[in-house]
LOFIDREN-999412 format. One record per residue (C-alpha): residue number from 1; residue in one letter; x, y, z. Coordinates in nm, 3 decimals, padded with zeros to 5 digits. Layout:
N
  num  residuo       xx       yy       zz
  NUM        A        X        Y        Z
...
This chain:
230
  num  residuo       xx       yy       zz
    1        M   12.270   10.311  -13.586
    2        S   12.577   10.476  -13.425
    3        E   12.876   10.286  -13.297
    4        D   12.765   10.353  -12.937
    5        G   12.424   10.213  -13.016
    6        D   12.571   09.896  -13.154
    7        A   12.788   09.848  -12.846
    8        G   12.485   09.891  -12.617
    9        S   12.291   09.627  -12.806
   10        Q   12.583   09.389  -12.774
   11        V   12.596   09.438  -12.395
   12        I   12.225   09.367  -12.359
   13        S   12.245   09.055  -12.572
   14        Q   12.531   08.922  -12.358
   15        D   12.391   09.007  -12.014
   16        T   12.027   08.911  -12.061
   17        P   12.081   08.531  -12.084
   18        E   12.279   08.540  -11.756
   19        V   11.992   08.704  -11.571
   20        L   11.744   08.455  -11.712
   21        V   11.959   08.161  -11.607
   22        Q   11.980   08.290  -11.249
   23        Q   11.610   08.362  -11.206
   24        A   11.435   08.087  -11.403
   25        P   11.385   07.738  -11.258
   26        P   11.579   07.452  -11.420
   27        E   11.465   07.275  -11.731
   28        L   11.184   07.025  -11.701
   29        G   11.415   06.724  -11.714
   30        K   11.638   06.842  -11.428
   31        P   11.510   06.844  -11.067
   32        F   11.526   07.171  -10.874
   33        L   11.697   07.120  -10.538
   34        V   11.652   07.335  -10.227
   35        G   11.924   07.290  -09.967
   36        I   11.928   07.348  -09.589
   37        D   12.129   07.581  -09.366
   38        R   12.232   07.345  -09.084
   39        E   12.299   07.613  -08.820
   40        A   11.963   07.783  -08.879
   41        V   11.781   07.450  -08.840
   42        L   11.962   07.369  -08.515
   43        R   11.870   07.709  -08.370
   44        R   11.510   07.655  -08.477
   45        R   11.499   07.316  -08.305
   46        E   11.596   07.474  -07.976
   47        V   11.331   07.749  -08.012
   48        V   11.062   07.491  -08.091
   49        R   11.166   07.275  -07.796
   50        T   11.149   07.568  -07.553
   51        V   10.814   07.698  -07.679
   52        E   10.655   07.353  -07.680
   53        R   10.761   07.287  -07.321
   54        R   10.643   07.628  -07.206
   55        G   10.303   07.575  -07.366
   56        A   10.282   07.222  -07.227
   57        W   10.335   07.342  -06.871
   58        I   10.077   07.618  -06.912
   59        T   09.814   07.369  -07.026
   60        F   09.920   07.128  -06.750
   61        V   09.866   07.395  -06.482
   62        L   09.526   07.487  -06.629
   63        G   09.426   07.121  -06.633
   64        V   09.535   07.060  -06.274
   65        V   09.356   07.375  -06.153
   66        G   09.037   07.268  -06.332
   67        I   09.048   06.916  -06.187
   68        A   09.120   07.052  -05.838
   69        A   08.824   07.291  -05.868
   70        A   08.596   07.005  -05.970
   71        V   08.709   06.788  -05.679
   72        Y   08.665   07.079  -05.437
   73        A   08.311   07.137  -05.565
   74        L   08.225   06.769  -05.512
   75        V   08.349   06.780  -05.152
   76        A   08.227   07.126  -05.052
   77        F   07.884   07.098  -05.209
   78        R   07.812   06.734  -05.142
   79        G   07.449   06.648  -05.205
   80        S   07.379   06.964  -05.408
   81        G   07.356   06.781  -05.739
   82        L   07.666   06.945  -05.887
   83        W   07.846   06.617  -05.946
   84        P   07.753   06.589  -06.320
   85        F   07.905   06.933  -06.387
   86        A   08.211   06.846  -06.181
   87        L   08.263   06.526  -06.379
   88        L   08.225   06.718  -06.707
   89        L   08.487   06.965  -06.589
   90        V   08.725   06.682  -06.503
   91        A   08.666   06.525  -06.845
   92        A   08.743   06.859  -07.011
   93        M   09.064   06.910  -06.815
   94        V   09.212   06.560  -06.859
   95        P   09.315   06.623  -07.227
   96        L   09.509   06.931  -07.114
   97        V   09.708   06.723  -06.867
   98        L   09.763   06.446  -07.124
   99        S   09.889   06.699  -07.380
  100        T   10.188   06.768  -07.155
  101        V   10.277   06.400  -07.157
  102        M   10.233   06.395  -07.536
  103        V   10.470   06.689  -07.583
  104        Y   10.746   06.532  -07.374
  105        R   10.706   06.196  -07.545
  106        L   10.723   06.360  -07.888
  107        Q   11.031   06.558  -07.789
  108        A   11.202   06.246  -07.656
  109        E   11.137   06.071  -07.989
  110        R   11.272   06.370  -08.180
  111        A   11.586   06.391  -07.965
  112        E   11.652   06.020  -08.017
  113        W   11.612   06.062  -08.392
  114        Y   11.834   06.373  -08.403
  115        D   12.111   06.187  -08.220
  116        A   12.095   05.893  -08.457
  117        N   12.059   06.078  -08.788
  118        E   12.236   06.363  -08.961
  119        L   12.041   06.657  -09.097
  120        P   11.968   06.595  -09.469
  121        P   12.149   06.840  -09.702
  122        V   11.843   06.882  -09.928
  123        A   11.508   07.007  -09.797
  124        M   11.306   06.951  -10.112
  125        R   11.344   06.812  -10.460
  126        I   11.105   06.954  -10.719
  127        S   11.072   06.764  -11.047
  128        A   10.824   06.673  -11.317
  129        K   10.728   06.363  -11.115
  130        G   10.623   06.560  -10.809
  131        L   10.752   06.696  -10.479
  132        E   10.998   06.517  -10.251
  133        L   11.044   06.659  -09.899
  134        A   11.298   06.582  -09.628
  135        C   11.093   06.658  -09.318
  136        D   11.300   06.718  -09.003
  137        G   11.295   06.401  -08.791
  138        A   11.150   06.176  -09.063
  139        A   11.322   05.846  -09.144
  140        Y   11.267   05.881  -09.519
  141        P   11.147   06.154  -09.759
  142        V   10.784   06.243  -09.820
  143        V   10.692   06.182  -10.185
  144        L   10.390   06.360  -10.333
  145        P   10.272   06.344  -10.697
  146        W   10.154   06.678  -10.833
  147        G   09.791   06.575  -10.825
  148        T   09.806   06.548  -10.444
  149        V   09.971   06.877  -10.342
  150        R   09.873   07.244  -10.373
  151        G   10.218   07.373  -10.271
  152        F   10.297   07.561  -09.951
  153        T   10.151   07.835  -09.735
  154        Q   10.386   08.098  -09.593
  155        H   10.312   08.242  -09.250
  156        K   10.490   08.383  -08.948
  157        L   10.532   08.157  -08.646
  158        L   10.731   08.228  -08.330
  159        G   10.868   08.542  -08.497
  160        Q   11.001   08.363  -08.807
  161        Y   10.856   08.287  -09.149
  162        M   10.770   07.924  -09.217
  163        L   10.651   07.716  -09.511
  164        D   10.377   07.462  -09.439
  165        L   10.272   07.190  -09.679
  166        A   09.928   07.233  -09.842
  167        L   09.771   06.909  -09.961
  168        V   09.472   06.858  -10.187
  169        R   09.159   06.788  -09.983
  170        G   09.120   06.417  -09.907
  171        V   09.485   06.322  -09.962
  172        S   09.629   06.089  -09.697
  173        A   09.914   05.845  -09.641
  174        T   09.719   05.576  -09.831
  175        T   09.661   05.786  -10.145
  176        A   09.814   05.632  -10.458
  177        G   10.167   05.757  -10.519
  178        V   10.200   05.919  -10.175
  179        R   10.483   05.804  -09.949
  180        G   10.597   05.907  -09.602
  181        L   10.294   06.097  -09.466
  182        D   10.235   05.833  -09.199
  183        Q   10.561   05.911  -09.013
  184        P   10.500   06.066  -08.667
  185        S   10.733   06.361  -08.727
  186        V   10.552   06.438  -09.053
  187        R   10.206   06.408  -08.900
  188        S   10.309   06.655  -08.628
  189        V   10.360   06.931  -08.888
  190        V   10.130   06.835  -09.178
  191        K   09.825   06.755  -08.966
  192        P   09.917   06.868  -08.615
  193        N   09.732   06.730  -08.317
  194        P   09.477   06.989  -08.195
  195        L   09.638   06.975  -07.851
  196        L   09.979   07.076  -07.990
  197        R   10.083   07.406  -08.141
  198        P   10.198   07.367  -08.504
  199        T   10.570   07.429  -08.558
  200        G   10.586   07.462  -08.937
  201        M   10.760   07.235  -09.187
  202        F   11.042   07.451  -09.326
  203        L   11.207   07.762  -09.183
  204        V   11.233   08.008  -09.473
  205        K   11.572   08.149  -09.372
  206        A   11.715   07.796  -09.343
  207        L   11.656   07.730  -09.715
  208        D   11.927   07.819  -09.965
  209        Q   11.674   07.938  -10.225
  210        P   11.448   08.245  -10.189
  211        V   11.075   08.192  -10.165
  212        H   10.995   08.350  -10.502
  213        V   11.237   08.115  -10.681
  214        I   11.084   07.810  -10.508
  215        D   10.742   07.942  -10.607
  216        E   10.851   07.968  -10.973
  217        A   10.990   07.614  -10.964
  218        L   10.666   07.475  -10.817
  219        K   10.457   07.646  -11.086
  220        H   10.698   07.540  -11.359
  221        F   10.709   07.168  -11.277
  222        S   10.342   07.134  -11.174
  223        N   10.213   07.321  -11.479
  224        G   10.067   07.589  -11.252
  225        T   09.875   07.363  -11.013
  226        A   10.111   07.418  -10.715
  227        A   10.248   07.741  -10.571
  228        I   10.331   07.924  -10.248
  229        Q   10.038   08.108  -10.094
  230        R   10.134   08.411  -09.883
């Protein structure tokens, strides 16, 4: 081989390990940490707060209009036998009104927690033992063994890409090895109340690792059982 050819082979042999170190997840014995961009999270909190309140007031107005229509029908058409339908309408509208109260109560709890606690520097810790998540507003991390989690789903919400936790069917806060799923702030994103719009667990652009690297780490440590579904 020529002298130029030898030099080229030397360059490849020196550069290739660097690329592999940057792209591959850490070794099995070392946890893979995903940090958080504080400013991005704070901006996201404000967006979520505004959207939740806007949606709450829309449902509140719909509920009040429905209840008012039912009451009007009872008064205007007294004796016509419409009262069962009017009562059904009232029963259907009451959850809409209550959802507004639920949103404000949840936001008050979040604000109290935000004031009392600093944002955790690490969003998730991926290791051979399982997945550990620092959910925004939770008092302590969510711990999930690999047999209980399928990874994350990526979707667009409020104009930004989010990662939502995907659990194995039947897994709950009482499942062996699971910790932290029973916290209100976790329940609001993992299994959102049907009256509330889901807000997502992690904002993609607030994480200091790209999605494809997190995906590789999940597959690596879970032996292929967990991944990010797009």
